[in-house]
All heavy atoms as TSV, in Angstrom:
chain	resi	resn	atom	element	x	y	z
A	1	MET	N	N	69.755	-92.284	18.419
A	1	MET	CA	C	69.646	-90.895	18.016
A	1	MET	C	C	71.000	-90.443	17.450
A	1	MET	O	O	72.044	-90.784	17.974
A	1	MET	CB	C	69.267	-90.014	19.196
A	1	MET	CG	C	67.926	-90.328	19.846
A	1	MET	SD	S	66.517	-89.875	18.860
A	1	MET	CE	C	66.163	-88.264	19.457
A	2	GLU	N	N	70.928	-89.663	16.405
A	2	GLU	CA	C	72.114	-89.108	15.762
A	2	GLU	C	C	72.069	-87.589	15.864
A	2	GLU	O	O	71.014	-86.981	15.709
A	2	GLU	CB	C	72.153	-89.493	14.286
A	2	GLU	CG	C	72.274	-90.969	14.029
A	2	GLU	CD	C	72.260	-91.285	12.534
A	2	GLU	OE1	O	72.393	-90.351	11.703
A	2	GLU	OE2	O	72.121	-92.456	12.205
A	3	ALA	N	N	73.216	-86.997	16.094
A	3	ALA	CA	C	73.307	-85.535	16.153
A	3	ALA	C	C	73.171	-84.957	14.742
A	3	ALA	O	O	73.591	-85.572	13.763
A	3	ALA	CB	C	74.630	-85.120	16.769
A	4	PHE	N	N	72.558	-83.776	14.648
A	4	PHE	CA	C	72.465	-83.090	13.363
A	4	PHE	C	C	72.707	-81.597	13.554
A	4	PHE	O	O	72.552	-81.061	14.652
A	4	PHE	CB	C	71.098	-83.324	12.692
A	4	PHE	CG	C	69.953	-82.604	13.334
A	4	PHE	CD1	C	69.623	-81.308	12.974
A	4	PHE	CD2	C	69.188	-83.223	14.314
A	4	PHE	CE1	C	68.559	-80.636	13.570
A	4	PHE	CE2	C	68.119	-82.568	14.911
A	4	PHE	CZ	C	67.809	-81.274	14.536
A	5	PHE	N	N	73.093	-80.952	12.464
A	5	PHE	CA	C	73.238	-79.493	12.415
A	5	PHE	C	C	72.771	-79.050	11.042
A	5	PHE	O	O	73.227	-79.564	10.024
A	5	PHE	CB	C	74.694	-79.071	12.634
A	5	PHE	CG	C	74.899	-77.597	12.469
A	5	PHE	CD1	C	74.443	-76.706	13.420
A	5	PHE	CD2	C	75.531	-77.095	11.348
A	5	PHE	CE1	C	74.612	-75.333	13.264
A	5	PHE	CE2	C	75.716	-75.732	11.178
A	5	PHE	CZ	C	75.259	-74.851	12.150
A	6	ILE	N	N	71.824	-78.128	11.015
A	6	ILE	CA	C	71.321	-77.581	9.753
A	6	ILE	C	C	71.700	-76.101	9.730
A	6	ILE	O	O	71.183	-75.312	10.513
A	6	ILE	CB	C	69.792	-77.748	9.638
A	6	ILE	CG1	C	69.403	-79.226	9.787
A	6	ILE	CG2	C	69.303	-77.182	8.306
A	6	ILE	CD1	C	67.915	-79.473	9.872
A	7	PRO	N	N	72.614	-75.709	8.833
A	7	PRO	CA	C	73.117	-74.333	8.838
A	7	PRO	C	C	72.119	-73.283	8.347
A	7	PRO	O	O	72.182	-72.132	8.769
A	7	PRO	CB	C	74.336	-74.385	7.928
A	7	PRO	CG	C	74.140	-75.582	7.080
A	7	PRO	CD	C	73.301	-76.546	7.856
A	8	ARG	N	N	71.187	-73.644	7.471
A	8	ARG	CA	C	70.184	-72.695	6.967
A	8	ARG	C	C	68.926	-73.474	6.635
A	8	ARG	O	O	68.935	-74.335	5.775
A	8	ARG	CB	C	70.670	-71.979	5.709
A	8	ARG	CG	C	71.858	-71.085	5.930
A	8	ARG	CD	C	72.275	-70.410	4.637
A	8	ARG	NE	N	71.440	-69.277	4.296
A	8	ARG	CZ	C	71.618	-68.043	4.753
A	8	ARG	NH1	N	72.596	-67.797	5.582
A	8	ARG	NH2	N	70.843	-67.062	4.370
A	9	LEU	N	N	67.860	-73.133	7.322
A	9	LEU	CA	C	66.598	-73.839	7.140
A	9	LEU	C	C	65.496	-72.801	6.973
A	9	LEU	O	O	65.227	-72.021	7.888
A	9	LEU	CB	C	66.335	-74.723	8.366
A	9	LEU	CG	C	65.130	-75.637	8.343
A	9	LEU	CD1	C	65.258	-76.666	7.216
A	9	LEU	CD2	C	65.005	-76.347	9.676
A	10	ASP	N	N	64.885	-72.768	5.799
A	10	ASP	CA	C	63.812	-71.812	5.537
A	10	ASP	C	C	62.506	-72.375	6.088
A	10	ASP	O	O	62.048	-73.433	5.646
A	10	ASP	CB	C	63.695	-71.554	4.036
A	10	ASP	CG	C	62.787	-70.391	3.712
A	10	ASP	OD1	O	62.494	-69.580	4.608
A	10	ASP	OD2	O	62.371	-70.291	2.547
A	11	THR	N	N	61.923	-71.696	7.076
A	11	THR	CA	C	60.690	-72.158	7.720
A	11	THR	C	C	59.661	-71.041	7.722
A	11	THR	O	O	59.976	-69.889	7.409
A	11	THR	CB	C	60.945	-72.576	9.189
A	11	THR	OG1	O	61.155	-71.402	9.983
A	11	THR	CG2	C	62.133	-73.501	9.305
A	12	GLU	N	N	58.443	-71.381	8.137
A	12	GLU	CA	C	57.396	-70.363	8.282
A	12	GLU	C	C	57.737	-69.390	9.404
A	12	GLU	O	O	57.208	-68.280	9.450
A	12	GLU	CB	C	56.051	-71.029	8.554
A	12	GLU	CG	C	55.509	-71.792	7.369
A	12	GLU	CD	C	54.180	-72.443	7.658
A	12	GLU	OE1	O	53.547	-72.136	8.687
A	12	GLU	OE2	O	53.765	-73.267	6.832
A	13	ALA	N	N	58.615	-69.799	10.324
A	13	ALA	CA	C	59.026	-68.940	11.438
A	13	ALA	C	C	60.191	-68.029	11.051
A	13	ALA	O	O	60.586	-67.170	11.824
A	13	ALA	CB	C	59.413	-69.792	12.636
A	14	GLY	N	N	60.760	-68.216	9.864
A	14	GLY	CA	C	61.896	-67.429	9.407
A	14	GLY	C	C	63.066	-68.327	9.033
A	14	GLY	O	O	62.944	-69.549	8.987
A	15	LEU	N	N	64.202	-67.718	8.772
A	15	LEU	CA	C	65.409	-68.460	8.420
A	15	LEU	C	C	66.066	-68.926	9.718
A	15	LEU	O	O	66.443	-68.109	10.568
A	15	LEU	CB	C	66.358	-67.568	7.621
A	15	LEU	CG	C	67.566	-68.237	6.996
A	15	LEU	CD1	C	67.152	-69.361	6.059
A	15	LEU	CD2	C	68.397	-67.224	6.244
A	16	ILE	N	N	66.190	-70.233	9.886
A	16	ILE	CA	C	66.626	-70.836	11.141
A	16	ILE	C	C	67.904	-71.638	10.945
A	16	ILE	O	O	68.094	-72.284	9.915
A	16	ILE	CB	C	65.520	-71.783	11.683
A	16	ILE	CG1	C	64.242	-71.016	11.974
A	16	ILE	CG2	C	65.987	-72.582	12.886
A	16	ILE	CD1	C	64.283	-70.140	13.197
A	17	ARG	N	N	68.745	-71.628	11.951
A	17	ARG	CA	C	69.902	-72.524	12.063
A	17	ARG	C	C	69.572	-73.425	13.248
A	17	ARG	O	O	69.271	-72.931	14.341
A	17	ARG	CB	C	71.170	-71.710	12.303
A	17	ARG	CG	C	72.422	-72.523	12.387
A	17	ARG	CD	C	73.647	-71.669	12.319
A	17	ARG	NE	N	73.687	-70.668	13.393
A	17	ARG	CZ	C	74.609	-69.729	13.492
A	17	ARG	NH1	N	75.557	-69.630	12.590
A	17	ARG	NH2	N	74.596	-68.866	14.486
A	18	ALA	N	N	69.596	-74.745	13.049
A	18	ALA	CA	C	69.133	-75.661	14.093
A	18	ALA	C	C	70.105	-76.798	14.315
A	18	ALA	O	O	70.794	-77.241	13.392
A	18	ALA	CB	C	67.772	-76.242	13.714
A	19	SER	N	N	70.141	-77.273	15.559
A	19	SER	CA	C	70.904	-78.482	15.870
A	19	SER	C	C	70.145	-79.272	16.923
A	19	SER	O	O	69.281	-78.747	17.626
A	19	SER	CB	C	72.315	-78.142	16.348
A	19	SER	OG	O	72.263	-77.381	17.530
A	20	GLY	N	N	70.474	-80.552	16.995
A	20	GLY	CA	C	69.811	-81.431	17.946
A	20	GLY	C	C	70.120	-82.872	17.628
A	20	GLY	O	O	71.160	-83.194	17.058
A	21	ASP	N	N	69.194	-83.741	17.995
A	21	ASP	CA	C	69.324	-85.177	17.752
A	21	ASP	C	C	68.084	-85.665	17.025
A	21	ASP	O	O	66.997	-85.134	17.225
A	21	ASP	CB	C	69.447	-85.929	19.089
A	21	ASP	CG	C	70.693	-85.524	19.855
A	21	ASP	OD1	O	71.790	-85.626	19.289
A	21	ASP	OD2	O	70.550	-85.102	21.011
A	22	TRP	N	N	68.277	-86.708	16.190
A	22	TRP	CA	C	67.132	-87.278	15.500
A	22	TRP	C	C	67.343	-88.754	15.279
A	22	TRP	O	O	68.471	-89.248	15.240
A	22	TRP	CB	C	66.843	-86.539	14.205
A	22	TRP	CG	C	67.645	-86.953	13.013
A	22	TRP	CD1	C	68.984	-86.866	12.839
A	22	TRP	CD2	C	67.130	-87.509	11.802
A	22	TRP	NE1	N	69.344	-87.322	11.610
A	22	TRP	CE2	C	68.218	-87.729	10.948
A	22	TRP	CE3	C	65.859	-87.837	11.361
A	22	TRP	CZ2	C	68.071	-88.265	9.680
A	22	TRP	CZ3	C	65.722	-88.367	10.092
A	22	TRP	CH2	C	66.819	-88.569	9.263
A	23	ASP	N	N	66.241	-89.466	15.160
A	23	ASP	CA	C	66.253	-90.899	14.886
A	23	ASP	C	C	65.840	-91.088	13.436
A	23	ASP	O	O	64.688	-90.830	13.089
A	23	ASP	CB	C	65.277	-91.614	15.817
A	23	ASP	CG	C	65.304	-93.121	15.653
A	23	ASP	OD1	O	65.829	-93.612	14.628
A	23	ASP	OD2	O	64.800	-93.811	16.551
A	24	PRO	N	N	66.751	-91.517	12.561
A	24	PRO	CA	C	66.417	-91.640	11.143
A	24	PRO	C	C	65.340	-92.696	10.854
A	24	PRO	O	O	64.673	-92.624	9.829
A	24	PRO	CB	C	67.734	-92.030	10.475
A	24	PRO	CG	C	68.754	-92.130	11.532
A	24	PRO	CD	C	68.150	-91.811	12.836
A	25	LEU	N	N	65.169	-93.658	11.748
A	25	LEU	CA	C	64.156	-94.696	11.516
A	25	LEU	C	C	62.744	-94.204	11.792
A	25	LEU	O	O	61.802	-94.549	11.082
A	25	LEU	CB	C	64.452	-95.925	12.383
A	25	LEU	CG	C	65.789	-96.612	12.100
A	25	LEU	CD1	C	66.028	-97.741	13.082
A	25	LEU	CD2	C	65.834	-97.115	10.672
A	26	THR	N	N	62.574	-93.380	12.816
A	26	THR	CA	C	61.243	-92.894	13.185
A	26	THR	C	C	61.031	-91.428	12.824
A	26	THR	O	O	59.921	-90.930	12.948
A	26	THR	CB	C	61.011	-93.052	14.695
A	26	THR	OG1	O	61.965	-92.237	15.398
A	26	THR	CG2	C	61.127	-94.502	15.116
A	27	ALA	N	N	62.086	-90.732	12.436
A	27	ALA	CA	C	62.068	-89.293	12.122
A	27	ALA	C	C	61.717	-88.462	13.348
A	27	ALA	O	O	61.238	-87.340	13.232
A	27	ALA	CB	C	61.147	-88.978	10.961
A	28	GLU	N	N	61.961	-88.996	14.551
A	28	GLU	CA	C	61.752	-88.236	15.787
A	28	GLU	C	C	62.902	-87.251	15.948
A	28	GLU	O	O	64.069	-87.603	15.782
A	28	GLU	CB	C	61.710	-89.173	16.982
A	28	GLU	CG	C	61.542	-88.456	18.296
A	28	GLU	CD	C	61.633	-89.394	19.490
A	28	GLU	OE1	O	61.536	-90.607	19.308
A	28	GLU	OE2	O	61.832	-88.871	20.592
A	29	ILE	N	N	62.572	-86.008	16.269
A	29	ILE	CA	C	63.578	-84.954	16.394
A	29	ILE	C	C	63.504	-84.324	17.779
A	29	ILE	O	O	62.423	-84.033	18.283
A	29	ILE	CB	C	63.372	-83.862	15.327
A	29	ILE	CG1	C	63.620	-84.419	13.940
A	29	ILE	CG2	C	64.271	-82.668	15.582
A	29	ILE	CD1	C	63.414	-83.414	12.833
A	30	GLN	N	N	64.676	-84.090	18.351
A	30	GLN	CA	C	64.798	-83.328	19.590
A	30	GLN	C	C	65.717	-82.148	19.295
A	30	GLN	O	O	66.896	-82.336	19.037
A	30	GLN	CB	C	65.372	-84.178	20.708
A	30	GLN	CG	C	64.472	-85.307	21.133
A	30	GLN	CD	C	65.101	-86.177	22.201
A	30	GLN	OE1	O	66.277	-86.045	22.523
A	30	GLN	NE2	N	64.303	-87.072	22.747
A	31	LEU	N	N	65.169	-80.960	19.301
A	31	LEU	CA	C	65.957	-79.758	19.048
A	31	LEU	C	C	66.697	-79.351	20.319
A	31	LEU	O	O	66.141	-79.425	21.414
A	31	LEU	CB	C	65.044	-78.617	18.598
A	31	LEU	CG	C	64.304	-78.839	17.283
A	31	LEU	CD1	C	63.241	-77.776	17.095
A	31	LEU	CD2	C	65.269	-78.845	16.126
A	32	THR	N	N	67.945	-78.910	20.165
A	32	THR	CA	C	68.706	-78.440	21.320
A	32	THR	C	C	69.102	-76.981	21.198
A	32	THR	O	O	69.193	-76.287	22.202
A	32	THR	CB	C	69.979	-79.293	21.532
A	32	THR	OG1	O	70.761	-79.277	20.339
A	32	THR	CG2	C	69.618	-80.719	21.898
A	33	GLU	N	N	69.342	-76.502	19.976
A	33	GLU	CA	C	69.724	-75.103	19.764
A	33	GLU	C	C	69.034	-74.565	18.523
A	33	GLU	O	O	68.943	-75.248	17.513
A	33	GLU	CB	C	71.238	-74.966	19.597
A	33	GLU	CG	C	72.012	-75.210	20.863
A	33	GLU	CD	C	73.484	-74.886	20.698
A	33	GLU	OE1	O	73.806	-73.874	20.034
A	33	GLU	OE2	O	74.295	-75.652	21.224
A	34	LEU	N	N	68.576	-73.320	18.624
A	34	LEU	CA	C	67.947	-72.634	17.499
A	34	LEU	C	C	68.483	-71.217	17.402
A	34	LEU	O	O	68.633	-70.532	18.408
A	34	LEU	CB	C	66.428	-72.543	17.684
A	34	LEU	CG	C	65.621	-73.824	17.621
A	34	LEU	CD1	C	64.159	-73.512	17.918
A	34	LEU	CD2	C	65.753	-74.481	16.271
A	35	ASP	N	N	68.752	-70.796	16.185
A	35	ASP	CA	C	69.141	-69.417	15.916
A	35	ASP	C	C	68.256	-68.907	14.782
A	35	ASP	O	O	67.955	-69.640	13.840
A	35	ASP	CB	C	70.606	-69.317	15.489
A	35	ASP	CG	C	71.563	-69.742	16.582
A	35	ASP	OD1	O	71.427	-69.238	17.705
A	35	ASP	OD2	O	72.442	-70.575	16.310
A	36	LEU	N	N	67.851	-67.657	14.883
A	36	LEU	CA	C	67.019	-67.005	13.881
A	36	LEU	C	C	67.840	-65.915	13.203
A	36	LEU	O	O	68.506	-65.131	13.883
A	36	LEU	CB	C	65.783	-66.398	14.547
A	36	LEU	CG	C	64.845	-65.561	13.679
A	36	LEU	CD1	C	64.120	-66.447	12.665
A	36	LEU	CD2	C	63.839	-64.832	14.550
A	37	MET	N	N	67.779	-65.857	11.866
A	37	MET	CA	C	68.479	-64.803	11.143
A	37	MET	C	C	67.707	-63.502	11.322
A	37	MET	O	O	66.535	-63.410	10.975
A	37	MET	CB	C	68.597	-65.141	9.653
A	37	MET	CG	C	69.290	-64.065	8.839
A	37	MET	SD	S	70.946	-63.629	9.399
A	37	MET	CE	C	71.903	-64.896	8.618
A	38	GLY	N	N	68.366	-62.536	11.917
A	38	GLY	CA	C	67.781	-61.220	12.114
A	38	GLY	C	C	68.493	-60.203	11.257
A	38	GLY	O	O	69.346	-60.542	10.433
A	39	THR	N	N	68.195	-58.956	11.453
A	39	THR	CA	C	68.811	-57.895	10.661
A	39	THR	C	C	70.296	-57.723	10.989
A	39	THR	O	O	71.055	-57.223	10.171
A	39	THR	CB	C	68.087	-56.559	10.884
A	39	THR	OG1	O	68.092	-56.261	12.284
A	39	THR	CG2	C	66.665	-56.621	10.367
A	40	ASP	N	N	70.710	-58.154	12.181
A	40	ASP	CA	C	72.116	-58.031	12.590
A	40	ASP	C	C	72.834	-59.373	12.631
A	40	ASP	O	O	73.860	-59.512	13.273
A	40	ASP	CB	C	72.203	-57.376	13.978
A	40	ASP	CG	C	71.725	-55.938	13.956
A	40	ASP	OD1	O	71.880	-55.283	12.912
A	40	ASP	OD2	O	71.194	-55.484	14.977
A	41	GLY	N	N	72.286	-60.375	11.979
A	41	GLY	CA	C	72.913	-61.701	11.974
A	41	GLY	C	C	72.089	-62.696	12.772
A	41	GLY	O	O	70.905	-62.499	13.023
A	42	TRP	N	N	72.736	-63.789	13.168
A	42	TRP	CA	C	72.054	-64.858	13.880
A	42	TRP	C	C	71.764	-64.460	15.323
A	42	TRP	O	O	72.638	-63.969	16.019
A	42	TRP	CB	C	72.893	-66.135	13.873
A	42	TRP	CG	C	73.036	-66.750	12.517
A	42	TRP	CD1	C	74.148	-66.744	11.729
A	42	TRP	CD2	C	72.040	-67.463	11.786
A	42	TRP	NE1	N	73.902	-67.394	10.550
A	42	TRP	CE2	C	72.616	-67.856	10.561
A	42	TRP	CE3	C	70.725	-67.808	12.037
A	42	TRP	CZ2	C	71.912	-68.577	9.598
A	42	TRP	CZ3	C	70.028	-68.532	11.082
A	42	TRP	CH2	C	70.621	-68.908	9.877
A	43	MET	N	N	70.518	-64.704	15.758
A	43	MET	CA	C	70.108	-64.444	17.144
A	43	MET	C	C	69.705	-65.775	17.778
A	43	MET	O	O	68.949	-66.542	17.178
A	43	MET	CB	C	68.888	-63.518	17.185
A	43	MET	CG	C	69.101	-62.175	16.550
A	43	MET	SD	S	67.612	-61.135	16.636
A	43	MET	CE	C	66.384	-62.149	15.823
A	44	ASP	N	N	70.199	-66.043	18.965
A	44	ASP	CA	C	69.848	-67.263	19.681
A	44	ASP	C	C	68.387	-67.189	20.120
A	44	ASP	O	O	67.995	-66.284	20.847
A	44	ASP	CB	C	70.759	-67.432	20.893
A	44	ASP	CG	C	70.479	-68.705	21.672
A	44	ASP	OD1	O	69.790	-69.594	21.136
A	44	ASP	OD2	O	70.966	-68.819	22.808
A	45	VAL	N	N	67.588	-68.145	19.647
A	45	VAL	CA	C	66.182	-68.217	20.047
A	45	VAL	C	C	65.872	-69.584	20.661
A	45	VAL	O	O	64.743	-70.077	20.590
A	45	VAL	CB	C	65.223	-67.897	18.873
A	45	VAL	CG1	C	65.320	-66.441	18.473
A	45	VAL	CG2	C	65.464	-68.822	17.686
A	46	SER	N	N	66.869	-70.183	21.285
A	46	SER	CA	C	66.678	-71.488	21.916
A	46	SER	C	C	65.614	-71.427	23.011
A	46	SER	O	O	65.013	-72.456	23.354
A	46	SER	CB	C	67.998	-72.003	22.494
A	46	SER	OG	O	68.929	-72.230	21.453
A	47	PHE	N	N	65.346	-70.230	23.542
A	47	PHE	CA	C	64.318	-70.090	24.563
A	47	PHE	C	C	62.937	-70.469	24.023
A	47	PHE	O	O	62.034	-70.784	24.797
A	47	PHE	CB	C	64.292	-68.668	25.140
A	47	PHE	CG	C	63.893	-67.610	24.153
A	47	PHE	CD1	C	62.558	-67.257	24.004
A	47	PHE	CD2	C	64.840	-66.962	23.377
A	47	PHE	CE1	C	62.176	-66.275	23.099
A	47	PHE	CE2	C	64.470	-65.991	22.463
A	47	PHE	CZ	C	63.137	-65.638	22.326
A	48	TRP	N	N	62.756	-70.473	22.696
A	48	TRP	CA	C	61.493	-70.905	22.109
A	48	TRP	C	C	61.143	-72.324	22.543
A	48	TRP	O	O	59.979	-72.679	22.638
A	48	TRP	CB	C	61.570	-70.885	20.586
A	48	TRP	CG	C	61.554	-69.544	19.930
A	48	TRP	CD1	C	61.513	-68.322	20.525
A	48	TRP	CD2	C	61.589	-69.304	18.527
A	48	TRP	NE1	N	61.528	-67.333	19.564
A	48	TRP	CE2	C	61.574	-67.907	18.339
A	48	TRP	CE3	C	61.645	-70.117	17.411
A	48	TRP	CZ2	C	61.588	-67.325	17.080
A	48	TRP	CZ3	C	61.673	-69.543	16.158
A	48	TRP	CH2	C	61.643	-68.154	15.988
A	49	LEU	N	N	62.177	-73.131	22.789
A	49	LEU	CA	C	61.959	-74.540	23.125
A	49	LEU	C	C	61.260	-74.726	24.464
A	49	LEU	O	O	60.663	-75.767	24.709
A	49	LEU	CB	C	63.293	-75.288	23.122
A	49	LEU	CG	C	64.043	-75.302	21.794
A	49	LEU	CD1	C	65.455	-75.843	21.988
A	49	LEU	CD2	C	63.287	-76.111	20.763
A	50	THR	N	N	61.337	-73.740	25.334
A	50	THR	CA	C	60.790	-73.886	26.680
A	50	THR	C	C	59.569	-73.013	26.947
A	50	THR	O	O	58.987	-73.119	28.019
A	50	THR	CB	C	61.860	-73.559	27.733
A	50	THR	OG1	O	62.318	-72.218	27.540
A	50	THR	CG2	C	63.029	-74.521	27.648
A	51	GLU	N	N	59.182	-72.184	26.010
A	51	GLU	CA	C	58.055	-71.284	26.230
A	51	GLU	C	C	56.863	-71.683	25.368
A	51	GLU	O	O	56.974	-71.814	24.152
A	51	GLU	CB	C	58.468	-69.839	25.941
A	51	GLU	CG	C	59.528	-69.351	26.909
A	51	GLU	CD	C	59.873	-67.895	26.715
A	51	GLU	OE1	O	59.180	-67.198	25.968
A	51	GLU	OE2	O	60.868	-67.459	27.324
A	52	GLN	N	N	55.733	-71.868	26.009
A	52	GLN	CA	C	54.532	-72.350	25.352
A	52	GLN	C	C	54.043	-71.424	24.239
A	52	GLN	O	O	53.502	-71.884	23.240
A	52	GLN	CB	C	53.431	-72.547	26.378
A	52	GLN	CG	C	52.216	-73.251	25.828
A	52	GLN	CD	C	51.206	-73.573	26.911
A	52	GLN	OE1	O	51.375	-73.170	28.056
A	52	GLN	NE2	N	50.179	-74.291	26.551
A	53	GLU	N	N	54.262	-70.153	24.365
A	53	GLU	CA	C	53.769	-69.209	23.357
A	53	GLU	C	C	54.449	-69.381	21.998
A	53	GLU	O	O	53.971	-68.864	20.986
A	53	GLU	CB	C	53.936	-67.767	23.833
A	53	GLU	CG	C	55.393	-67.338	23.963
A	53	GLU	CD	C	55.540	-65.983	24.618
A	53	GLU	OE1	O	55.299	-65.878	25.823
A	53	GLU	OE2	O	55.893	-65.033	23.892
A	54	HIS	N	N	55.549	-70.131	21.952
A	54	HIS	CA	C	56.286	-70.340	20.697
A	54	HIS	C	C	56.054	-71.724	20.101
A	54	HIS	O	O	56.786	-72.137	19.197
A	54	HIS	CB	C	57.786	-70.119	20.926
A	54	HIS	CG	C	58.114	-68.741	21.387
A	54	HIS	ND1	N	58.014	-67.644	20.568
A	54	HIS	CD2	C	58.511	-68.280	22.596
A	54	HIS	CE1	C	58.354	-66.552	21.254
A	54	HIS	NE2	N	58.654	-66.920	22.484
A	55	GLU	N	N	55.031	-72.441	20.557
A	55	GLU	CA	C	54.761	-73.797	20.066
A	55	GLU	C	C	54.572	-73.845	18.557
A	55	GLU	O	O	55.059	-74.759	17.893
A	55	GLU	CB	C	53.530	-74.386	20.745
A	55	GLU	CG	C	53.784	-74.856	22.148
A	55	GLU	CD	C	52.529	-75.437	22.790
A	55	GLU	OE1	O	51.449	-75.421	22.159
A	55	GLU	OE2	O	52.651	-75.903	23.923
A	56	ALA	N	N	53.876	-72.890	17.986
A	56	ALA	CA	C	53.634	-72.882	16.539
A	56	ALA	C	C	54.947	-72.700	15.776
A	56	ALA	O	O	55.151	-73.343	14.733
A	56	ALA	CB	C	52.652	-71.778	16.168
A	57	ARG	N	N	55.823	-71.864	16.276
A	57	ARG	CA	C	57.132	-71.672	15.627
A	57	ARG	C	C	57.959	-72.956	15.692
A	57	ARG	O	O	58.598	-73.345	14.713
A	57	ARG	CB	C	57.889	-70.527	16.285
A	57	ARG	CG	C	57.286	-69.185	16.004
A	57	ARG	CD	C	58.053	-68.098	16.695
A	57	ARG	NE	N	57.536	-66.797	16.318
A	57	ARG	CZ	C	57.648	-65.725	17.054
A	57	ARG	NH1	N	58.268	-65.786	18.219
A	57	ARG	NH2	N	57.148	-64.584	16.651
A	58	ILE	N	N	57.957	-73.602	16.851
A	58	ILE	CA	C	58.713	-74.851	17.008
A	58	ILE	C	C	58.158	-75.916	16.066
A	58	ILE	O	O	58.919	-76.655	15.431
A	58	ILE	CB	C	58.673	-75.342	18.474
A	58	ILE	CG1	C	59.417	-74.359	19.372
A	58	ILE	CG2	C	59.253	-76.739	18.602
A	58	ILE	CD1	C	60.884	-74.167	19.011
A	59	GLU	N	N	56.849	-76.000	15.949
A	59	GLU	CA	C	56.243	-76.979	15.045
A	59	GLU	C	C	56.663	-76.709	13.600
A	59	GLU	O	O	56.966	-77.641	12.853
A	59	GLU	CB	C	54.720	-76.959	15.165
A	59	GLU	CG	C	54.030	-78.048	14.387
A	59	GLU	CD	C	54.455	-79.452	14.776
A	59	GLU	OE1	O	54.751	-79.701	15.963
A	59	GLU	OE2	O	54.499	-80.324	13.871
A	60	ALA	N	N	56.715	-75.449	13.189
A	60	ALA	CA	C	57.155	-75.098	11.832
A	60	ALA	C	C	58.603	-75.507	11.613
A	60	ALA	O	O	58.963	-76.018	10.548
A	60	ALA	CB	C	56.982	-73.600	11.592
A	61	VAL	N	N	59.448	-75.320	12.624
A	61	VAL	CA	C	60.859	-75.714	12.524
A	61	VAL	C	C	60.972	-77.235	12.444
A	61	VAL	O	O	61.744	-77.769	11.633
A	61	VAL	CB	C	61.676	-75.164	13.715
A	61	VAL	CG1	C	63.085	-75.728	13.709
A	61	VAL	CG2	C	61.707	-73.646	13.687
A	62	LEU	N	N	60.202	-77.957	13.250
A	62	LEU	CA	C	60.246	-79.421	13.230
A	62	LEU	C	C	59.838	-79.982	11.874
A	62	LEU	O	O	60.488	-80.889	11.348
A	62	LEU	CB	C	59.355	-79.997	14.332
A	62	LEU	CG	C	59.874	-79.856	15.755
A	62	LEU	CD1	C	58.807	-80.289	16.749
A	62	LEU	CD2	C	61.145	-80.660	15.949
A	63	VAL	N	N	58.787	-79.431	11.290
A	63	VAL	CA	C	58.327	-79.901	9.982
A	63	VAL	C	C	59.415	-79.679	8.930
A	63	VAL	O	O	59.744	-80.579	8.156
A	63	VAL	CB	C	57.014	-79.192	9.579
A	63	VAL	CG1	C	56.678	-79.423	8.120
A	63	VAL	CG2	C	55.881	-79.659	10.472
A	64	ALA	N	N	59.986	-78.495	8.902
A	64	ALA	CA	C	61.034	-78.183	7.919
A	64	ALA	C	C	62.293	-79.016	8.163
A	64	ALA	O	O	62.932	-79.483	7.217
A	64	ALA	CB	C	61.357	-76.692	7.956
A	65	ALA	N	N	62.647	-79.227	9.426
A	65	ALA	CA	C	63.842	-80.019	9.755
A	65	ALA	C	C	63.656	-81.472	9.337
A	65	ALA	O	O	64.582	-82.088	8.794
A	65	ALA	CB	C	64.152	-79.922	11.239
A	66	LYS	N	N	62.487	-82.040	9.566
A	66	LYS	CA	C	62.227	-83.419	9.145
A	66	LYS	C	C	62.353	-83.559	7.631
A	66	LYS	O	O	62.979	-84.484	7.138
A	66	LYS	CB	C	60.828	-83.865	9.584
A	66	LYS	CG	C	60.739	-84.220	11.022
A	66	LYS	CD	C	59.342	-84.676	11.417
A	66	LYS	CE	C	59.262	-84.901	12.901
A	66	LYS	NZ	N	57.940	-85.337	13.326
A	67	ARG	N	N	61.767	-82.597	6.908
A	67	ARG	CA	C	61.895	-82.622	5.448
A	67	ARG	C	C	63.356	-82.573	5.018
A	67	ARG	O	O	63.792	-83.315	4.132
A	67	ARG	CB	C	61.137	-81.436	4.837
A	67	ARG	CG	C	59.874	-81.847	4.161
A	67	ARG	CD	C	59.244	-80.693	3.396
A	67	ARG	NE	N	58.047	-80.325	4.127
A	67	ARG	CZ	C	57.720	-79.126	4.509
A	67	ARG	NH1	N	58.495	-78.102	4.245
A	67	ARG	NH2	N	56.605	-78.900	5.172
A	68	TYR	N	N	64.112	-81.692	5.629
A	68	TYR	CA	C	65.531	-81.532	5.307
A	68	TYR	C	C	66.309	-82.806	5.596
A	68	TYR	O	O	67.082	-83.282	4.769
A	68	TYR	CB	C	66.103	-80.367	6.095
A	68	TYR	CG	C	67.569	-80.119	5.876
A	68	TYR	CD1	C	68.008	-79.244	4.881
A	68	TYR	CD2	C	68.534	-80.745	6.667
A	68	TYR	CE1	C	69.362	-79.010	4.684
A	68	TYR	CE2	C	69.878	-80.530	6.459
A	68	TYR	CZ	C	70.293	-79.664	5.469
A	68	TYR	OH	O	71.639	-79.448	5.280
A	69	LEU	N	N	66.120	-83.363	6.784
A	69	LEU	CA	C	66.900	-84.523	7.213
A	69	LEU	C	C	66.528	-85.788	6.447
A	69	LEU	O	O	67.417	-86.600	6.141
A	69	LEU	CB	C	66.719	-84.756	8.713
A	69	LEU	CG	C	67.342	-83.682	9.605
A	69	LEU	CD1	C	66.879	-83.838	11.038
A	69	LEU	CD2	C	68.865	-83.717	9.514
A	70	VAL	N	N	65.277	-85.971	6.101
A	70	VAL	CA	C	64.865	-87.164	5.357
A	70	VAL	C	C	65.437	-87.145	3.947
A	70	VAL	O	O	65.784	-88.190	3.396
A	70	VAL	CB	C	63.313	-87.294	5.339
A	70	VAL	CG1	C	62.845	-88.334	4.350
A	70	VAL	CG2	C	62.819	-87.601	6.737
A	71	ARG	N	N	65.583	-85.975	3.370
A	71	ARG	CA	C	66.135	-85.858	2.010
A	71	ARG	C	C	67.637	-86.073	1.965
A	71	ARG	O	O	68.190	-86.293	0.895
A	71	ARG	CB	C	65.802	-84.492	1.438
A	71	ARG	CG	C	64.339	-84.331	1.149
A	71	ARG	CD	C	64.051	-82.977	0.565
A	71	ARG	NE	N	62.614	-82.801	0.383
A	71	ARG	CZ	C	62.044	-81.640	0.215
A	71	ARG	NH1	N	62.765	-80.532	0.198
A	71	ARG	NH2	N	60.747	-81.554	0.074
A	72	GLN	N	N	68.323	-85.973	3.087
A	72	GLN	CA	C	69.792	-86.117	3.108
A	72	GLN	C	C	70.224	-87.545	2.974
A	72	GLN	O	O	69.728	-88.479	3.351
A	72	GLN	CB	C	70.357	-85.524	4.389
A	72	GLN	CG	C	70.146	-84.034	4.510
A	72	GLN	CD	C	70.743	-83.229	3.363
A	72	GLN	OE1	O	71.881	-83.419	3.000
A	72	GLN	NE2	N	69.973	-82.345	2.796
């Protein structure tokens, strides 16, 4: 697994800043930190990772992050 940081990621859940680990061979991603761009700047939304009600948002972030990382 390799560490990654994506400073701006446009997703269906909004503009996200994400970091975590990923395996470039399998494209498996483990998110560790998430921030959402709000009206007052970046807001920590890492709690999305542990709450079931945010599964759809996490899936949108994972899809966008995989696209971003594979293109790099």
